[in-house]
C-alpha positions in Angstrom: -16.6 -11.3 23.8 -13.9 -8.7 23.1 -15.2 -5.9 21.0 -13.0 -5.1 18.0 -13.4 -2.4 15.4 -16.6 -3.2 13.5 -18.6 -1.7 10.7 -22.4 -1.4 10.9 -24.3 -0.7 7.7 -28.1 -0.5 8.1 -30.9 0.5 5.8 -34.7 0.7 6.3 -37.2 2.0 3.8 -40.8 3.1 4.3 -43.4 3.3 1.6 -47.1 4.3 1.7 -49.4 1.4 1.2 -52.7 2.4 2.8 -56.1 2.5 1.2 -57.6 6.0 0.8 -60.9 6.9 2.3 -63.1 9.7 1.0 -61.6 12.0 3.5 -58.2 10.8 2.5 -58.9 11.6 -1.2 -60.0 15.1 -0.1 -56.7 15.6 1.6 -54.8 14.5 -1.5 -56.7 17.1 -3.5 -55.9 19.8 -1.0 -52.2 19.1 -1.3 -52.2 18.4 -5.0 -50.9 14.8 -4.6 -52.4 11.8 -6.2 -52.4 8.2 -5.0 -49.8 7.1 -7.4 -47.4 9.7 -6.1 -48.0 8.6 -2.6 -47.2 5.1 -3.5 -44.0 5.9 -5.3 -42.6 8.2 -2.7 -40.4 6.3 -0.3 -38.4 7.5 2.7 -35.1 5.5 3.3 -33.1 5.7 6.5 -29.5 4.5 6.1 -26.4 4.5 8.1 -22.8 3.3 7.7 -20.5 3.7 10.7 -17.3 2.2 12.1 -17.2 1.6 15.9 -14.8 0.0 18.4 -14.6 -1.0 22.0 -15.5 1.9 24.4 -17.3 4.0 21.8 -20.3 6.1 22.4 -22.5 6.5 19.3 -25.1 9.3 19.6 -27.8 9.7 16.9 -29.6 13.1 17.1 -32.0 15.1 15.0 -35.6 16.4 15.1 -38.6 14.3 16.0 -39.5 12.2 13.0 -36.1 12.1 11.5 -35.6 8.3 12.0 -33.4 8.2 15.0 -35.4 5.3 16.6 -35.6 3.5 13.3 -31.8 3.5 13.0 -31.3 2.5 16.6 -33.6 -0.5 16.1 -31.9 -1.5 12.9 -28.5 -1.4 14.6 -29.9 -3.5 17.4 -31.0 -6.2 15.0 -27.4 -6.6 13.8 -26.3 -7.8 17.3 -27.1 -11.2 18.9 -29.7 -10.8 21.7 -27.4 -12.2 24.4 -24.8 -9.5 23.6 -27.1 -6.5 23.8 -29.3 -4.6 26.3 -31.9 -2.0 25.5 -32.9 0.2 28.4 -36.6 -0.1 27.3 -36.5 -3.8 28.0 -35.2 -3.6 31.6 -37.7 -5.1 34.0 -39.2 -2.8 36.6 -39.5 -4.9 39.8 -42.2 -4.4 42.4 -41.3 -7.0 45.0 -37.9 -5.7 46.2 -36.0 -2.5 46.8 -33.7 -0.9 44.2 -30.5 -2.0 46.0 -31.8 -5.6 46.2 -32.2 -5.7 42.4 -28.4 -5.7 41.9 -26.3 -8.8 42.3 -23.1 -7.1 43.3 -22.1 -6.1 46.9 -23.5 -3.0 48.4 -20.7 -0.5 47.9 -20.4 -1.5 44.2 -24.2 -1.2 43.9 -24.3 2.3 45.3 -21.5 3.3 43.0 -23.4 2.1 40.0 -26.6 3.8 41.1 -24.7 7.1 41.7 -23.2 7.0 38.2 -26.7 6.6 36.9 -28.0 9.6 38.9 -29.7 7.8 41.7 -28.1 8.8 45.0 -30.6 9.2 47.8 -31.9 6.8 50.4 -35.5 7.0 49.2 -34.5 5.8 45.8 -32.3 3.1 47.2 -35.0 1.6 49.4 -38.0 2.0 47.2 -39.0 -0.6 44.7 -38.2 0.3 41.0 -42.0 0.5 40.4 -42.4 3.2 43.0 -39.8 5.5 41.4 -40.8 8.5 39.2 -40.5 8.1 35.4 -37.2 9.9 35.4 -35.9 7.7 38.2 -37.0 4.6 36.4 -35.0 5.6 33.4 -32.0 6.1 35.6 -32.6 2.7 37.3 -32.6 1.1 33.8 -29.4 2.8 33.0 -27.8 1.5 36.2 -28.9 -2.1 35.3 -27.2 -1.6 31.9 -24.0 -0.5 33.6 -24.1 -3.5 35.9 -24.8 -5.9 33.1 -22.1 -8.0 31.2 -23.8 -7.1 27.9 -21.4 -5.5 25.4 -23.8 -3.3 23.5 -26.1 -0.9 25.3 -29.0 0.8 23.5 -30.9 3.8 24.9 -33.4 5.8 23.0 -34.6 9.3 24.2 -31.3 9.8 25.9 -31.8 11.8 29.2 -35.3 12.9 27.9 -37.3 14.4 30.8 -34.3 15.0 33.0 -33.2 18.5 34.1 -30.2 19.9 32.3 -27.8 19.5 35.2 -28.7 15.9 35.9 -28.5 15.0 32.2 -25.1 16.6 31.9 -23.8 14.7 35.0 -25.1 11.4 33.7 -23.7 12.0 30.3 -20.3 12.7 31.8 -20.5 9.6 34.0 -21.3 7.5 30.9 -18.3 9.0 29.1 -16.1 7.8 32.0 -17.9 4.4 32.0 -17.2 4.0 28.3 -13.4 4.4 28.9 -13.3 1.0 30.6 -13.6 -0.3 27.0 -15.9 -3.2 27.7 -19.1 -1.7 26.2 -20.4 0.2 23.2 -23.2 2.6 23.8 -25.7 3.3 21.1 -27.8 6.4 22.1 -30.4 8.6 20.5 -32.1 11.8 21.3 -33.2 15.2 20.2 -31.1 17.2 22.7 -27.5 18.2 22.1 -26.8 20.5 25.1 -24.9 17.8 26.9 -22.6 16.8 24.0 -19.6 18.5 25.7 -20.1 16.1 28.6 -21.1 13.0 26.6 -18.3 13.5 24.0 -19.6 10.8 21.6 -17.0 9.1 19.5 -19.5 8.9 16.6 -22.0 11.7 16.2 -24.8 11.0 13.7 -27.0 14.0 12.8 -30.3 13.3 11.1 -32.6 15.5 9.0 -36.3 15.0 8.1 -35.5 13.8 4.6 -33.8 10.7 5.9 -30.2 11.9 5.4 -27.4 11.4 7.9 -24.1 13.1 8.6 -21.5 11.1 10.5 -18.8 12.9 12.5 -16.0 10.9 14.2 -14.3 12.5 17.2 -11.1 10.9 15.9 -10.6 12.5 12.5 -8.4 9.7 11.4 -11.2 7.2 11.6 -13.4 6.7 8.5 
């Protein structure tokens, strides 16, 4: 499938529908909030963006601002056989990392290197034997290898040191220039933005609001 310019418009609302216990009622009195007010207050996460082939979309904001909610809503807009979520990549136990890729060895090593795995111990261990940070990089390598057009990654580079995160972000920027994938990423950190250079930057706040910034100012 060739990716052409496409508009994604998603919206997700959350209301409060729980039953109050006695402790819960004590909490409402402490904060001066009654049950009716709890039930009428609703947080809505909404996003309207335009994307095209080769784009990187990065959603950022503080914890609890709805980044993961938006990423999941965007994912639901895409057919399952056209998308890949890093969180869904299988972690094999019965073969080495290099044997988990269907391409020839030199291509495999190139993909692993772009994902930040570049030592012999990582290559020859099973994915299950890798550290958590290495498993995340392995999943990213599988996404690079895949023929899926839409790649989703929450908690982008979380848990990685700053240098490694910057290098991987730079590599994914180069990968995106091939134009055969769109990357939907989310995370709290922004220090690697100069390396990632997202085409669409979405900043979130705790009230559910979004600000969309396009790298190409002519795009709306």
